[in-house]
C-alpha positions as CSV (number, residue, x, y, z in Angstrom):
1,X,164.3,75.1,49.9
2,X,164.7,78.6,48.5
3,X,161.5,78.2,46.5
4,X,159.6,77.3,49.7
5,X,161.0,80.5,51.3
6,X,160.0,82.6,48.2
7,X,156.4,81.1,48.4
8,X,156.2,81.9,52.1
9,X,157.3,85.4,51.6
10,X,154.5,86.1,49.1
11,X,151.7,84.0,50.6
12,X,150.2,87.0,52.5
13,X,148.9,90.3,51.1
14,X,151.4,92.5,49.3
15,X,152.4,95.9,50.5
16,X,149.5,98.3,49.8
17,X,151.9,101.1,48.7
18,X,153.3,99.1,45.7
19,X,153.4,101.1,42.5
20,X,151.8,100.1,39.2
21,X,155.2,99.3,37.9
22,X,156.0,97.1,41.0
23,X,152.8,95.2,40.6
24,X,153.3,94.8,36.8
25,X,156.8,93.3,37.6
26,X,155.3,90.9,40.1
27,X,152.6,89.9,37.7
28,X,155.3,88.7,35.2
29,X,157.0,86.5,37.8
30,X,157.8,82.9,37.0
31,X,156.4,82.0,40.5
32,X,152.7,81.5,40.4
33,X,152.3,82.4,44.0
34,X,153.9,85.8,43.3
35,X,151.6,86.4,40.4
36,X,148.7,85.4,42.6
37,X,149.7,88.1,45.1
38,X,149.7,90.7,42.3
39,X,146.4,89.4,41.0
40,X,144.7,89.9,44.4
41,X,146.2,93.4,45.0
42,X,143.5,96.1,44.6
43,X,146.0,98.5,42.9
44,X,147.0,96.2,40.1
45,X,146.1,97.8,36.8
46,X,142.9,96.4,35.3
47,X,144.7,95.5,32.0
48,X,147.0,93.2,34.1
49,X,144.1,91.7,36.1
50,X,142.3,90.9,32.9
51,X,145.3,88.9,31.6
52,X,145.8,87.2,35.0
53,X,142.1,86.0,35.0
54,X,143.2,83.6,32.2
55,X,146.5,82.6,33.7
56,X,147.4,78.9,33.4
57,X,147.9,78.6,37.2
58,X,144.7,78.2,39.2
59,X,146.3,80.0,42.2
60,X,146.7,83.1,40.0
61,X,143.1,83.0,38.8
62,X,142.1,82.5,42.5
63,X,144.1,85.7,43.2
64,X,141.9,87.6,40.7
65,X,138.8,86.0,42.3
66,X,139.9,87.3,45.7
67,X,140.7,90.8,44.4
68,X,138.4,93.3,46.3
69,X,138.0,95.7,43.3
70,X,134.4,96.3,42.4
71,X,135.2,97.3,38.8
72,X,136.3,93.9,37.5
73,X,134.0,93.2,34.6
74,X,131.2,90.9,35.4
75,X,131.9,88.7,32.4
76,X,135.3,87.9,33.9
77,X,133.8,87.1,37.3
78,X,131.3,84.8,35.6
79,X,134.1,82.9,33.9
80,X,135.8,82.5,37.2
81,X,132.6,81.3,38.7
82,X,132.7,78.3,36.4
83,X,136.4,77.7,36.6
84,X,137.7,74.1,36.5
85,X,139.7,74.7,39.7
86,X,137.8,74.5,42.9
87,X,140.1,77.0,44.6
88,X,139.1,79.7,42.1
89,X,135.4,79.1,42.6
90,X,135.7,79.1,46.4
91,X,137.8,82.3,46.4
92,X,135.2,84.0,44.3
93,X,132.4,82.9,46.6
94,X,134.3,84.2,49.6
95,X,134.9,87.7,48.0
96,X,132.3,90.1,49.4
97,X,133.0,92.4,46.4
98,X,131.6,89.9,43.9
99,X,128.0,90.6,43.0
100,X,125.3,88.1,44.3
101,X,124.3,87.1,40.8
102,X,127.8,85.8,40.1
103,X,127.9,84.0,43.5
104,X,124.6,82.4,42.5
105,X,126.2,81.2,39.3
106,X,129.1,79.8,41.3
107,X,126.6,77.8,43.4
108,X,125.9,75.7,40.3
109,X,129.6,74.9,40.0
110,X,130.6,71.2,39.6
111,X,132.7,71.5,42.7
112,X,131.5,69.7,45.8
113,X,130.2,72.1,48.4
114,X,130.2,75.2,46.2
115,X,126.4,75.4,46.5
116,X,126.6,75.4,50.3
117,X,129.3,77.9,50.4
118,X,127.5,80.2,47.9
119,X,124.2,79.9,49.9
120,X,126.1,80.8,53.1
121,X,127.7,83.8,51.5
122,X,124.4,85.0,50.0
123,X,122.7,84.7,53.4
124,X,125.5,86.7,55.0
125,X,125.2,89.4,52.3
126,X,121.5,89.8,53.1
127,X,120.2,88.1,50.0
128,X,116.7,86.8,50.4
129,X,116.2,83.1,50.9
130,X,114.5,82.9,47.5
131,X,117.4,84.6,45.7
132,X,118.9,81.3,44.5
133,X,115.5,80.0,43.5
134,X,115.2,82.9,41.0
135,X,118.3,81.5,39.3
136,X,117.1,77.8,39.3
137,X,116.2,78.1,35.6
138,X,119.5,79.6,34.8
139,X,122.0,77.1,33.4
140,X,125.5,78.1,32.6
C-alpha cells in the first residue's frame, strides 16, 4: 500500500522550484514513476534527460517524451518516436514542443492509432495537410 501512495504522490507534475540537485536525486530513484516525474521536469539537467531517454522503464522514457524543453536533441526525440512502448510514442505525439518532423516519424510507428494521433497533432499545430505526404517515402 505504501508503494501505491508513493506513486500517487508523484503522478502529477513536480514542484517547478526544485533544484538541479533535487531533480538529480529524483532521477536516481528506484521508483520508475518518480524518475518519470524528473524526466518530464523542464529544469532537469540535459545530461540526466539524455540518460533517462534510455531508461529501462517505459514510463520514464514517456516522461522524457513529455518534457516541454525545446533543446532536447532531435536524434533522441527520433529514437523515442520509434520506441517499442506505445505510451512513449503517444507522449511524444502529444508534446507540442516536439518538432513536426519527429511527430511525422511517430505517425509511422507500429503502434495502433499512432498515425491518427500524429495527424491530429499536426493539424492542430498548423501543419499543411500534405505535410505527412512529404514523408511518405521516408522509412525509419
